[in-house]
BADREN-671049 format. One line per 5 residues: number of its first residue (from 1); for each residue z, x, y of C-alpha. Coordinates in nm, 4 decimals, padded with zeros to 6 digits. Example, Ala and Ser with C-alpha at 12.3 -4.5 7.8 and 13.67 -1.06 7.14 Angstrom:
# BADREN-671049
1) 00.7800/01.2300/-00.4500 | 00.7140/01.3670/-00.1060
This chain:
# BADREN-671049
1) 00.2344/-01.6737/-00.9026 | -00.1097/-01.5571/-01.0103 | -00.2367/-01.2325/-00.8600 | -00.6058/-01.1504/-00.8969 | -00.7064/-00.7843/-00.8935
6) -01.0466/-00.6463/-00.7980 | -01.2289/-00.3121/-00.7983 | -01.0043/-00.0038/-00.8319 | -00.6889/-00.2178/-00.8570 | -00.8252/-00.3785/-01.1742
11) -00.9100/-00.0345/-01.3124 | -00.5689/00.1128/-01.2239 | -00.3749/-00.1602/-01.4042 | -00.6284/-00.2325/-01.6777 | -00.6103/-00.6053/-01.6039
16) -00.7941/-00.8517/-01.3825 | -00.4868/-01.0603/-01.3063 | -00.1093/-01.0607/-01.3143 | 00.1255/-01.3542/-01.3463 | 00.4605/-01.2879/-01.1805
21) 00.7652/-01.5113/-01.1644 | 00.8657/-01.4605/-00.8011 | 01.0424/-01.6782/-00.5490 | 00.8527/-01.7765/-00.2321 | 00.7979/-01.4683/-00.0145
26) 00.5662/-01.3298/00.2509 | 00.2570/-01.1197/00.1888 | 00.4437/-00.8109/00.3152 | 00.7314/-00.8778/00.0736 | 00.4871/-00.9231/-00.2149
31) 00.3148/-00.5954/-00.1358 | 00.6527/-00.4180/-00.1315 | 00.7449/-00.5703/-00.4692 | 00.4112/-00.4599/-00.6146 | 00.4633/-00.1047/-00.4815
36) 00.8069/-00.0954/-00.6466 | 00.6873/-00.2395/-00.9779 | 00.3575/-00.0467/-00.9944 | 00.4090/00.2789/-00.7985 | 00.0693/00.4206/-00.8974
41) -00.1160/00.1170/-00.7588 | -00.3115/00.2067/-00.4443 | -00.2504/-00.0817/-00.2018 | -00.3534/00.0905/00.1224 | -00.6112/-00.1052/00.3231
46) -00.6060/-00.3985/00.0782 | -00.6901/-00.7392/00.2237 | -00.4990/-01.0370/00.0868 | -00.6269/-01.3876/00.0287 | -00.3994/-01.6770/-00.0646
51) -00.5723/-01.9753/-00.2225 | -00.9096/-01.8302/-00.1164 | -00.8206/-01.7798/00.2525 | -00.7641/-01.4371/00.4084 | -00.4118/-01.4101/00.5480
56) -00.1940/-01.1602/00.7353 | 00.1249/-00.9864/00.6241 | 00.3581/-01.2574/00.7545 | 00.1906/-01.5400/00.5642 | 00.4280/-01.7261/00.3265
61) 00.3328/-01.7400/-00.0418 | 00.4671/-02.0113/-00.2707 | 00.5240/-01.9790/-00.6447 | 00.2149/-02.1861/-00.7373 | -00.0267/-01.9979/-00.5102
66) -00.3089/-01.7716/-00.6227 | -00.3178/-01.4371/-00.4437 | -00.6247/-01.2125/-00.4467 | -00.5921/-00.8435/-00.3618 | -00.9221/-00.7253/-00.2139
71) -00.9646/-00.3501/-00.1684 | -01.2253/-00.2166/00.0739 | -01.5726/-00.2001/-00.0737 | -01.8305/00.0635/00.0016 | -02.1934/00.0530/-00.0848
76) -02.5264/00.1654/00.0245
């Protein structure tokens, strides 16, 4: 499963993407796994897209999917 990281998430991990070998799971389960594996990663208020479509926490993710973690963006 490919996980794309943007903004502060990219900076926190020092990488723009992760490749994880995970069984199919929901978005909520993925977020919990990421919190366990990367406790310093700030995942509050992050939107999740699977294969370029925004999804909710109950959405199922398959092993071949691409997940994008999109933190809130501020600007002016």
